[in-house]
N, C-alpha and C positions, 0 to 999 in steps of 0.2 A: 183378393188380387184384382178382381173385376171392379170392385169399389174404388180401389186406388187408381186404376186406369181411367175410370170415369171422372175422377177428381182431377187427374193430371191432364186429361185430354184438352180442355179449353186453353190451358196454359201453354201446352206444347204447340197447339195450333196458333196461338197468339204470337209466340216467338217465331214460328215459321212464316206467318203472314208479315210480321214486322221486318224480318230479314229480307223477305221477298220484295216488299215495297221499297226498302232502302237500296237493295241491289238493282232493282229495275230502274229506279230513278237515276242512279249514278252508274249505269251499266258500262259506259266507256272505261271505267276503272279496271274492268276485267280484260280490257284490250290494250293494256300498257299505256293508258292515258291518265292524266290527272286533271282535276278541275282547275280552270284558270282563275285564280283568286288574286286580285290586285293587292289586297292587304297582306296576304301570305308572302307574296314576292317582296313587298316592302319589309315585312318582318325578317325575312332571310337576310335582307341587306343590313338592317340595323343589328342583327344578332350574330353576324359573321365573326366578328372579333371574339365574342363570348364563346361561340362554338369552338373556335380554334384554340382558345385558352384552355377550355375544358379538355380537349384532346391532348394538349401538351402537358398539362399539370394534373389532370384527374380531379380537379376541384372546381368550385364555383367562383367565377370572377364576379365580384359584386359591383364593379364599376366598369364602364366602357368609355373609351375615347373616340369611338367610331362615329358618334353623332353629337351635334351641338357642342362641340369642343370638349365634351365630357359630361357624363351624367350617371347616376346609379343604374345598375342593370336590373333592379328589382322588377320593374314592370315590362321587361323585355324578354328575358329568358333565364331566370334563375330557377334552378331545381331545388325544391325544399325536401331534402332527404328525410326529415323527421316526420313527414306526413305519410304514414303507412297506408292510410285509407285511399289516397290517390293512386297508390300502386295496384289496387284491386280493380281499377277502372277498366283496363283492357279485358279482364275476365267477364265483367258485367256486360261488355259489348261484344262478346264472342270473338274478340280479336279481329273484328271487321276493320277494313281500312278506312281512313278518313276520306270523305265526310259521311260515308255510309254509316259508320259507327255512331256519329252524332244524331243522325236522323233516326236510327234504330233506337237509341237511348231515349230520345224525345217520346217516341211511341210507347216504349216499355215503361218509362217513368209514369206516363199518364195511365197506363194499364194498372200499375201498382196503386195509383190513386183510386181507380175504380174499385179494386179489390178492397181497399181500406174502407170505402164508404158503403160497401155491401152491394155493389152493382153486379148484376148477372155477368159473368166473365165473357160470354159471347157478345153481349151488348157493349162491354168494356172495350172489345177489339174495335168496334165502330167508332167509339169516342176517341180512342187512341189514334186512329188514323186521322180523325178530324184535327186533333191537336198537332200531330206530327207534320201534316201537310199544310198547316196554316202558313200563309206566304211569308210571315216574318222569318220562320226557320229557313225557308228556301232562299229568300233574298239575302239574308246575312251569311248563310253558308256560301252562296255564290260570290259575295263580296270578300269573303275571307275573315269575317268577324267571328272566328271560331270560339273564342272565350265567351262571347255573348250567348251564342246558341247552346254551348255547353252548360252555361248557368241556367238558361231557360229550361233545358231538358230535365233538370232536377227539381224544378219548382213545384210541379204537381205532386210528386210523391212526398215532398216535405209537408205540403198542405194535407195530403191524405193521412200521413202519420199523426198529425195534430188532431184531425177529426176522429181517427180510430182511437186515440188515447182518451178523448173526451167522451166518446159514445159507447165503446165496447171493451177494448183491451188496453189498459193504461200502459203496461210495460212493453207490450209488443208495439203499440202505437208510438211510444217514445223512442223505441229502438229504430223504427222506420224513419221517424222524424229526424233523429240525430244523425243516422248514417247518411241520409240523402242531403241533409243540411250541410254536413261536412263535405260531401262531394260538390254541392252547389258552391260553397265558399272556396273550394280548391280551384274552381273555374276562374276565380280572380276577376270577377266583374261586379264591382261594388254597386254600380247603378242598378243592376238587376237585383242585387241583395237588398238594396234600399226599398225597391218596389215590393219585393217579397215580404219584407218586414211590415209594410202597410197592410198587405192582404192577411198575413198571419195574425197581426194585431186585431184587425177587424173581426175575423172569424173567431179567434180565441176569446175576445171579449163577448161576442154573441153567445158562444157556448157556455161561458161562465154565467151570463144572465139567464140563459135557458135553464141551467141546472139550479140556479138560485130560486127561480120561479117554481121549479119542481121541488123545492125545499131540500136540495142536495148540496147545501153550502159547503159542508166538510169535503165532500167528494170533489167539488169544483176547485177548492183550494188545494187539495191533494194532487189532482191532475195538473193544475197550473204549476205547482212546485216541481213535480217530476219532469214536466216539459221544460221548465227553465233549467233544470239540471242537465237534461238532454241537450239543450241549446249550448250550454257551457261545454259539454263534452264534444259537441260538433265544432265549436270554435277552437278548442285546444290543438287539434292536429294541424290547424291552419294558422297557428299563432305566429310562426316565423314569417309567413307571408303577410298576415294582417298587420303585425307590428311594424314591419319595414315599410309597408304601404302607407300606414298612418304617418310614420316618421317622414317618409319621402313626400307625402301629400302636402305637408305644411310648407314645402319649398317649391311646389309645382305651380302651374297656372291655376290650379284649384285652390291654392293657399292664399293667405292674406298678403297683399302688396304693401310695401313700405312707401310707395309713391303716393303722393296726394294730388298729383295732376295727371290728366290724360295726355295722350300723345298729341292732342290738338291744343294743349295748353290750358284746358279747362279743369276745374276742380272735379275730382271723382266723387261719386256717390258712395255711401257706406257699403252697398251690395257689390259695387265694382271693386272696392278695396278688398272685401272679404272673399270674393270668388270670381266667377266668370261674368262677363257683361251680358245683359239681358238679350241683346241682339244676337250674340254668339250662341247663347243657350237655346234660343227659339228659332234659329235660322232654318232648321229642318222640321219645324212643327207645321201642323195643318192650317190652311187658310179656312175662310168661312165655308161651311157646308162640306168640307173635305172628309170629315169623319164618316160620311155615308159610304166611303169606300170599303168599310168593313162588310157592307152588304152588297154594294154595286162597285166592283173594282174600278171601272172606268168612269166613275162619277166625275172625276177631274182628268180623265185621260190616261190614268194608270202609270205610265212610264215616260220619263223624259226622252225626247227624240223627235226627229222630224216627222210631220204628218206624211210626207212623201214616202216614208219607209213603210207605211201601211197601205199596201197595194189594194186591198179590198175597199178601203175608204176612198182612195183616189179614183177608183173606177166609178164611184157614185157621185162625184162632184160634177154639178152642172153649172158651169161658168165659163167665161171667156178664157182662152189659153193663158193669157198673161196673168189673170187673176188666179187661175188654177195653179200656175207656177209659183206664185207668191204664197199661196196657202200651203203648198207642199213644203215650203221652207219655214213654216210656223211650227211651234212646239206642240207635240201630241198631248202634252201635259199642261194643264192650265190652273193648277192649284197654287197654294201659298208657299211651298217649300222652295229652297234654293235649287233643288234638283232631286230627283228620286229614281230609284231603280225599279219601282213597282209599287202596287197598292198593298196595304195591310188588309188582306181579305181573310175572314174567318169562316166563310161558308154560309150561303143563304139558307140552306137546309137546316143547319144547326141553329142559326139565329131565329128562325121561325119557332122552333121548340123552346129556345131560351126565353122569348117573349111570353109564350104561353106559360112557361114554368114560373116566371115572375108573377103571373096573375093567379095561377091555380095550384102551384106546388105548396105542400104543407110543410116542407122542410125549412127549418129556421135558417139554413145557410143562404137562402135567397135574399135575406135582408142585408147582411154584409156585402153580398155580391152586388146588390142593387146600389148601395151607397158607394162602394168602391168603384163600380162601373161608371156611375155618374161623375165621380171625382176624376176618373181617368179621361172621360170624354171632355170634361172642362179643361183639364191641364194639357191636353194634346194640341190645343190651338196655339197660334203664333201671336196672339194678342198680348202685349207686354203689360197691360193693365189688369184690373180685376183680380181674379183668383190666381192667375199666373204671377202677377206682380206681388201679391201677398206671399205666395209660397217662396218666390225667389228672395224676397227681402226679409221674410220673417221665419220661414220654416227651417229648422236646423239641418244643414247639410245639403239642402235642395239646390242651392246655387253652384254646387260643385260639379253638376252634370249638365252636359249639353244634349241636344236631340231628345228633349224631355217627352216627346210623343211616345217614346218607348215605354211609358207607363201603360200603354195599351196592351202590353204583354199580359197584364192582369186580366183584361177581357178575353184575351186569347186562351187563358186557362179557364176562366169562369163560364164562358159561353158553352163549350162542349161539356164542362163539368156539370152545370146545372141542367143542361138539356138531357144528358144521359141519366142523371139522377131522376129527373121527371119522367122520362120514358120508362125507366125501371119501375117507378111507382105505378105507372099504368099497367105494367105486366103483373106486379105483385098485388095491387089493390084495385084491379079493374072494376069489379062490381061496385065498390064504394064510389069510385069516380063517376061511373056511368049513372048510378042512381041519383047522385047529387048534382052533377054538372054536365050531363049529356047535352042538353040543349044549349046552355050558355057557352060551353067549350066549342060546340059546332059553330055557333054564331061568331065567337072570337076568331076562330080559324078563317072564317069567311071574311071578316073585317080586315085581317092582316093581308089576305090575298087582294082584297079590294083596294087597300091603301097602295100596294105595289102597282096595281093596275092604273090608278089615278096618277101616280108619279110618272109612270111610263107614258101615259097619254098627254100629260101637260108638264113636261120637264121645265119649261121656261118659267113656270109659276113658282118653282121651288129652288131652282139653281141658276147661277150665272155661267156663261160659257166663254168668258175671257178672264184672264187673271187680272189682279189688281194692277200689276205693273203694265200689262198690255193696255188696260183701260186708260191709264195715265198717258201712255205713249200715243194712243189714238186721239185722245183729247188734245194733246199738244200739237199733233200733226194737223188736225182739223182746224185748229185756231189760226193757222198762218197760211192757208192755201186759197186759191180762187175756186169758183163754183165747179169748174170742170174737174179739177183735182179732188175737190171735196166729194164729188159724186163717185170717183174711182175709189177713194178711201172707204166710203160708206158701203160700196159694193163689196170690197175686200172684207170689211167687218161683217157684213151680212152673210157672206159666203163662209167665212171662218166659223161664225156661230152656227150656221146650218150644218157644217161638217161635224162640228163637235157635238151638236145635238144628236146627229146620226150615230156617232161613236158611243154616246151615252145610252141612247135608246136600244142599241143592239145588246149592250150589256144588261140593261134593265130588263129586257125581254128574257134574257138568260136567268137572271135572279128570280123573275116572276115564275118561270118554269119550275125552278127548284122550290119555290114557295108552294106552288100547286102540288108538286110531288109530296112535299112535306105534309100538306093538308090532307092529301089522300092517304098517306101512311097513318096520320093521326086519327082520321075518321075510321080507318080500318081497325085500329086498336080499340076504338070505342064500340063499333058495331059488330065486328066479327068475333065469334066465340072461339075459333080455333086458328091455328096458323101463326102463332107468335114467333116461331122459329124462322118461318119464311120472312116475316116482317123485319126481323133482326138482320137477316142477310140482305134484304132490300135496302135497309138503312146503311149498312156498311158499304154496299156497292155504290149507292147514291152519293154518300159522303165522299167516298174515294173519287168518283167521277167529277163531282162538284169542285173539289180543291185541286186535284191533279191537273184539270184542264186550265185552271188559272195559273198554277205554278209553272206550267210549260211555256207560258208567255214570257217569263222572266229568266228561266234557267231550263234548258232542254238539251237533248242530244242530237239536234239537227246538224246537218252538214251543209257547207257551201263549197262547191268545187272540191269535193272529197275531203274537206277539212272540217273538223268540229268547230262550231262557233264558240262554244263555252269550255272547251277542253284543249289541253296542250299535251305534247309528249312528255313522258315521265322525266326524260333527260332535261327538258326545258324547265320543268317544275323544280327539279333538284338544283339546277344552276340558272336562276332567273335572270342573271345579268352576265353578259359576256364582256370582257375587257375591250375598251375602245382603243384606238391608236393613241389617244391622249393618256389613257391609263397605262398603256404599255410604255410610253415614253417616260413616265414618272418612274416606273419599275426599273427601266434600264439605267436611268440617271442615278437613282438612289442606291441601286444594288452594286454599282461600280465600286470596286475596291473591297467588297465583302461578299463576293460571289460564293465563296466556299461556305460561309456561314449561312447564307440564304439557302443554298442548295441542301445543306445538311438538315436544316430545320424544315425545309419544304418536304423532304423525304419522310420525315417523322409525321408531319401533318397528312401527307398523302396516304401513308399506311393507316393512320387512325381514321381518316375519312372513309376509306374503303371498307372498314369494319362496321361503319354505321349502317343500320337497316335501310335507310333511305337510299344510300349509294350502292349498297351491296347488290341490290336487285337490278341495277341498271345494266343494260347490254353494252353500252359504251361508257367508258370512264375517262376519256381524254380530257374533259373539262376539269377534272380533279387537279390536273397539273397546274392550270392557271390559278385555280382557287388556292392551291397550296403555296404557290410562289408568292402571290400577293399577301397571303396570310403570314408567311415567313417574314417578308419585308416589313409588314406592319408590326410584328413583334420585335423587330430589331431597329426600329427607327421611331422618331418622335417629331412629326411635323403635321401640318394640316393642309387640306385641299378644299377649294370651293369650286363648285360648278356654277356657271352662269345660268344654266337651265333650271330655274325655279328651285333654288338651293334649300328652301325651307319646306319643301314638300317632295323631297327626292332622296330615296334611300339607296339608289344605285351607287352613288359615290361612297357611301358607308360600307358597301360590300367589298371595296378594294382599298380604301384609304381611311384615315382619320379625317372626318369632315367637319366643317364649321356649321353645316346644315344637317338635314336629316328628315325623318318622317316619324312623328310620334304624337299621340294625343295628350301626353302628360309630361311635357318638357318642363325644365326648371323655369319658374316665373321670372327670375332675374334675367335669364338669357332671352326669354321672349321679349321682355321689356327692352333689353339691349338692342334687339332687332327692330322693335317698333320705333324706338326713339333715336337710334343712332346708326346701327349697322345697315338698316334698310337704305338710308340716305347714301352711305358709302357704296353700297351695292349698285344703286341707281347711277351714281356718279361714275363708277367703273364701267357699268353697262354702256352709258352714253359715250365715255371716252374711248371704248373699244371700237365703236362705230366711227369715231372721229380720228382714230389712230393716235391718241394722246394718252394711252393707258399707263405709260411709264410714269408720267407726272402725277396721274391720278393715284397710282399705287403709293407713290412717295408721300402723299398727304393723307392716305387712308389709315390713320393711326389705329382705329379699332380693329380693322382687318389685320393689321400688322402685329398688334399686341396679341392676337389670337394665333400667331405663328402660321399665317396662311401663306405657305411657301409656293403653292402651285394654284393656278387658275385654269380650269377647263373651260375653254371658250367654244371650241368646235371639236366634237368627239373624233372626227376623222383627221385631226391635226395634232401635233405635239402640244402638250400643255405649256402654258406660259409660266416661267419661273419668276417669282416675286423676290427680288434681291433686297427689297426694303423690309421684309418680315423681320420682327425683332428676335426671333429664335425662341427656344423653349424657356429661357430665363435670362434676366439681365439685371445689372445693378442700377438702381435709380440714383440720381444725383440731387434730387429735390423732393420734398414732401409737400402736398397741398392738402391741408386738413379742411374738410367741409362739414357743415352742420347736419345735413339731411341726405336721404337717398335722392331726392329731387336735385339737390346741388351736385351730388356725385355724378349723376347721369349727365347733367348739363356740362360739367367740367370736361367730360370726355371730348367734346367738340371744340374746346378752347385751349386745352393744354397740349404740350409736346409730350406725349405719353412715353416716348423712349427715354426721356429724362425725368419726367415728373410722375410720381406715384400719387394718385388721388385716393385719399383715405378719409373715411368718416370719423368724426371725433370720438365715437364710441370705441374705436380700435386704436386710437392714437397712443394710448399707454403701452401697447404691445410693441411699439417701434421707438427708435431713438427720437428725442425731441428735435434734433437737427442732424442733417447729413450733408456731405459735400461730395463733389465729383472726385473719383479715384481713377485716374487714367490707367492704372495697372490692374484694376479689378477684372477678374475673369471668372466665368462659370460655364460649365458645360454638362449636358446630360450624359451619364456614363452607362445607365441601364434603364430600359423601359420594360415594364412587366405588368401592365394594366393596374394591378392592385398595389404595385410598388415601383416607384420611380426614384432613381438615385442620381444625384448631381455632385460634382466636385467643384469647389470654389477656392479662389485665391484673391486676397486683397491686403493692402497695407494698413487699412483702417476699417473700423466698424462701419457697416453699411446695411442697406435694405435691398433685398433681392425680390423682384417681382417675378412670379412664375406664370407662364402661360398655361395655367391649370385652373379649372373652374373651382371657385370657392363653394365648399359644401361642408359645413361644420359637423354634420352627423356621421362621423366615421373616419374622416381623414385626420391623420396626425403627422406632425413634422418632427423628425428626429435628427439632431445635429450631433455628430460624433457620439452616437449612442444615447444622447440625452433628449428627452421629450422637450419640445420648444413651442411656446404659444405662437400662433400666427394670426395675421390680420386679413381682412378683406381689402382688396385694392382694385382701383379702376372698375368699381361696381361689381364685377363678376370674377375677378382673379384673386390670387393669394399672394401675400407678401410676408416676409419674415426677416427679423433682425439677425444678421450674420456677423460674428466677431471677426476681427482682423486675423489674418493668417490663412492657413490651408485647412479646409474642412470638407467633410463628407455630409451631404444633406440628403436625407431620405424622406420621401412622402409615402406613407403606408395607409392604405384604406382597409381598416379592420373594425367595422362597427360592432361594438359589444352587444347591441340589441339583437343582431342576427345569431350570434352564438348562443346566447341565453335562450332566445326564442326557439331555436332548433331543439334544445333539450326539452323545453316545455311541449313542443309539438310531438316529440317522440313519446313522452309520458302520456300525453293526451290521446294519442293513437292507441296506445295499449289499453287505456281505460275505456275508450269507446268500443273496442273489440270485446272487452269483458262484458260491457252492457249488452251488446248484440248477442253474444253467445249465452249470456245469462238469461236473456228474455226468451231465446229459443228453447233452452232447457226448461224454463219455468212453464212455457206453454205446452211443451211435450209432456211434462210431468203432470200438469193439470188435466190434460186430456186423458192420460192413462188412469188417473184417479177417477174421473167421471165414467170412463168405460168400465172400470172394475165395479163401480157402484151400481 
């Protein structure tokens, strides 16, 4: 019994420590507050229609019209019920609330990695804290990028399972590898999966080479085969998500464009046609010298914001009041990113040991870590040429992701991993290290400290203290002024640089201190004969203090005037948007005449919402009524709304209405192109006309807005919304066809044709429509049922015609059924649908029923069962093996 308790003790302590750290970091959650996360609020806006449909029908809506005039719901809020592994996640996280649960899982996942590679469990706790509190996790939890941090949290144990399989226990390692890879994939962040694949490939290849050198070729092949089987089992539970993501991805901004010209009229490059533009991909990558923030957070100022907000720095500025005032208005951050919430800091203490490990560690894992680390540092820059250009243009799939500096997440894993493995080797093989490397390791430690000291004393020799954009602005300003003004600008520039050097030096001193502490711990390992337990505790405390103190700069529990800066009341988190007067005016106008239907449906929604865990815990539930009323109206009507306030980065409209805009990182490519080439111009024209008071005329000529059935325009939230009487409605009979040869021609035609009369169709769809049509003054069509996945129309005409529907063309799932018969349909007006309708009275149904989702769900269910069998089988095998050994 005592032996069992001794075995379990470090694991129990680890769990307690990780829970304590997570709870302490997000302590306001215990006081009925929630983290203020901008992206979560936007997610609630974009997913409101999906959530309402789920309550009303008890099934998944695979489409939503809440954003961008309609798009698949796959990447917003679809629940994949065939993935049983995902359902185990709350238990792994001890049912902690978000985001405590994610931070806990990040530390727990790294702890599992440490156990897999044979690290002392007590030392593993220190490494896990280093990984969990790396600022990437804190920054992205603060922003609401939950899926990203979820994916990151499972990366270390996947790597640990792979190493365990190659080095000690094939079946157990494969089980760990497979289960955590399945959980990682279920987080649904393919960019993180892409980077994980690079790391696993590098480490796996190194392990195979190591085994082959040791003449264990058969074992290497066996382990590789078993791991590949484990990877397949990890993929299968996620198949419904992966296959729909792949299918949808071909039509998104990540997919291939059919346009050959850019919005400026110039020919597109191959990489621009195949994926994202280089400038867009690299917009948030590092400028020159910025990667040093991994070691010195404020190497480029850390976080975007005014210098004047830094009271400590402002007190140290020695300059004339007017210069000081101008400096206060300058950016605290001077790196190459478009903006940043904070530095990617992985801990000076851990980086010290990481560098020593690269030099002295005997573990083969340092070689793939070194190569992958160098690759990550090269790819995190914002230089579009060189290796970035090669990867974007030539490396499969790389151009699908933006913010590619996120590849540094691999260093976030590798730095604490190799550091802890190296420190563990000092504990296990201390005599060997001391005998062979005592002197040289001491010298190396001194050299690292000296390098940091030199950087601190002469920062201007290594770094610049104005951004590239600021340097251009100063040069332009200095070129056209007299000598007196020139002197003032130079004084401003000198003061700005002096202030930023002070910001840098203060942080460099801090990193130097942790280098000195690390050197002290390292030398203690070498020279002291006892006290390793004390040193492990010192490492854990130092790592905690190092990272916690930087994390608190970006996300903390501080209050201003008794209000948390980074937290909001639970009620506000549950209802991130309150209806404006404009929203209410739309509700009142549209509900008129069907109040009883709206009220009846609203009561069902309200009852369903109150049963949701998020809403059940709220002390006040009054806002549920608003949410239910708008949800009910949304399910009983079919029109769209545009907000003048930044419509393509605004999810608040989607919370209450079907919006032509929205907020999402993977919108349909054709719709983005419609905005870039056409819709943006109409938006600007309308914006200008509203100022001039001529918006009625502007709306009458805004054919793209009108074909999208934009019935209401929200100009001022405190006033009633404007009703657009020129909107075409949800469907209309065209009186003329314009057949064009290419996507370029189709998009251009939108600005020259009368879209109420003319349907613009590419020649590849011409055979699906009549060769000729004519105007039919008696033709009528109206929407009789809106149900997200199913929309029904009733039509009447005396002759065969073509109906254009104000519904987004998406061929992977939508089918048109006329009087019970499947009918082929065409793309019209670049983004809409059109179908040939016979003369007479007909019922037309649009049904979104992608066969890929149904078949993939069955595969996910079977895959989940197989993975569970693997895990249970490996547990049984290891238990049986241990019993046999004990009996022997």
